[in-house]
C-alpha positions as CSV (number, residue, x, y, z in Angstrom):
1,M,292.9,149.8,125.5
2,L,294.1,150.6,122.1
3,Y,292.4,149.1,119.1
4,A,292.6,149.4,115.5
5,E,289.5,148.8,113.2
6,K,289.0,148.5,109.3
7,D,289.4,152.6,108.9
8,V,290.1,153.8,112.4
9,C,292.2,153.4,115.5
10,G,290.7,154.2,119.0
11,L,291.6,154.7,122.7
12,L,289.3,153.1,125.3
13,V,289.8,154.0,128.8
14,V,287.3,152.1,131.4
15,S,286.5,152.8,135.2
16,D,288.4,150.6,137.5
17,G,285.4,150.0,139.5
18,D,283.3,149.3,136.4
19,P,284.7,148.1,133.5
20,A,281.5,148.5,131.8
21,R,281.7,152.6,132.3
22,D,283.5,154.3,129.7
23,I,285.7,157.3,131.0
24,L,287.3,158.3,127.8
25,H,286.5,157.0,124.4
26,I,288.5,158.6,121.6
27,R,289.0,157.4,117.7
28,T,290.7,158.9,114.5
29,A,290.7,157.4,111.0
30,W,294.0,156.1,109.4
31,P,295.6,159.0,107.2
32,E,294.7,158.8,103.3
33,K,297.4,159.8,100.9
34,G,298.1,163.6,101.3
35,E,296.9,163.5,105.2
36,G,298.3,164.1,108.4
37,T,301.4,165.1,109.9
38,T,304.9,163.9,110.0
39,E,306.0,165.4,113.4
40,I,306.5,161.9,114.9
41,P,308.6,159.3,113.0
42,H,307.0,156.8,110.7
43,G,304.2,158.8,110.0
44,P,301.9,160.8,108.4
45,Y,299.7,160.7,111.5
46,L,296.0,162.2,111.9
47,K,295.3,163.0,115.6
48,S,292.4,163.5,117.6
49,S,292.1,164.5,121.5
50,G,289.8,164.4,124.4
51,S,289.2,164.7,128.2
52,G,287.6,162.2,130.6
53,S,284.1,161.9,131.4
54,H,282.2,161.5,134.8
55,G,284.1,164.0,136.6
56,S,287.6,162.5,135.7
57,K,290.5,164.7,135.0
58,I,292.1,162.4,132.3
59,W,293.1,163.9,129.2
60,A,294.4,162.0,126.2
61,S,295.8,162.5,122.6
62,L,295.8,159.8,120.1
63,S,298.0,159.9,117.0
64,C,297.8,157.1,114.2
65,A,299.5,156.2,111.4
66,K,299.6,152.9,109.1
67,D,302.0,151.1,111.5
68,A,301.9,153.1,114.7
69,M,299.3,154.2,117.2
70,V,301.2,157.1,120.0
71,V,298.9,158.2,123.2
72,N,299.7,161.2,125.4
73,Y,298.0,160.5,128.4
74,S,297.5,162.5,131.6
75,D,295.7,161.4,134.7
76,P,296.4,163.3,137.9
77,S,295.1,159.8,140.0
78,L,297.4,157.7,137.6
79,Q,299.8,156.5,140.2
80,G,301.6,153.4,138.1
81,K,298.1,151.6,137.3
82,V,298.7,151.5,133.4
83,R,298.7,147.5,132.2
84,H,299.9,146.8,128.9
85,R,300.7,143.7,126.9
86,G,301.6,143.2,123.3
87,A,303.5,145.3,120.9
88,V,303.1,148.3,123.3
89,S,306.0,150.6,125.1
90,V,304.8,152.9,128.0
91,A,307.3,155.9,129.3
92,S,306.7,158.5,131.9
93,K,306.5,162.3,130.5
94,S,306.7,163.6,134.1
95,A,308.5,163.1,137.4
96,G,305.1,162.4,139.1
97,K,304.4,159.5,136.6
98,Q,300.9,161.2,135.8
99,E,301.8,161.8,132.2
100,L,302.5,159.0,130.0
101,A,303.6,158.6,126.6
102,M,302.3,155.0,125.0
103,V,303.5,153.6,121.7
104,A,302.1,150.8,119.9
105,A,304.0,149.7,116.8
106,P,306.3,146.8,115.5
107,D,309.3,146.3,117.4
108,D,311.7,147.8,114.8
109,K,310.1,151.2,114.7
110,R,308.5,151.7,118.5
111,A,311.8,152.8,120.4
112,R,312.3,155.8,117.7
113,I,308.7,156.7,118.0
114,L,308.6,156.5,121.8
115,S,312.1,158.5,122.1
116,S,310.3,161.4,119.8
117,V,307.3,161.7,121.7
118,T,308.9,161.5,125.3
119,S,311.7,164.2,124.0
120,R,308.9,166.8,122.9
121,Q,307.9,169.5,125.4
122,P,304.0,170.3,125.4
């Protein structure tokens, strides 16, 4: 789940078998004036990353800008289990579909951001 609060945005991944158990939870603040990177369109962004708990092999990075959230997500057991709704686009970054890029942003910005993120090499 991607979410936004007063001064932060976050990504929460829960267990399929037990939704009350967090597997991964990362947050980052919104960039203040003069902070962040502009490598992704419609920035600047602040970024954080983390790996999963409870023995999972999940890894994700979260980049937050004023009007956009970008997630790079890797999970060897993913196999098409991502569900999304709202102003979010998801694209595979690898042939095996175990690496995804997710962008939450207004319609007029989302396609450009997603294209930029999926064309990047690690």
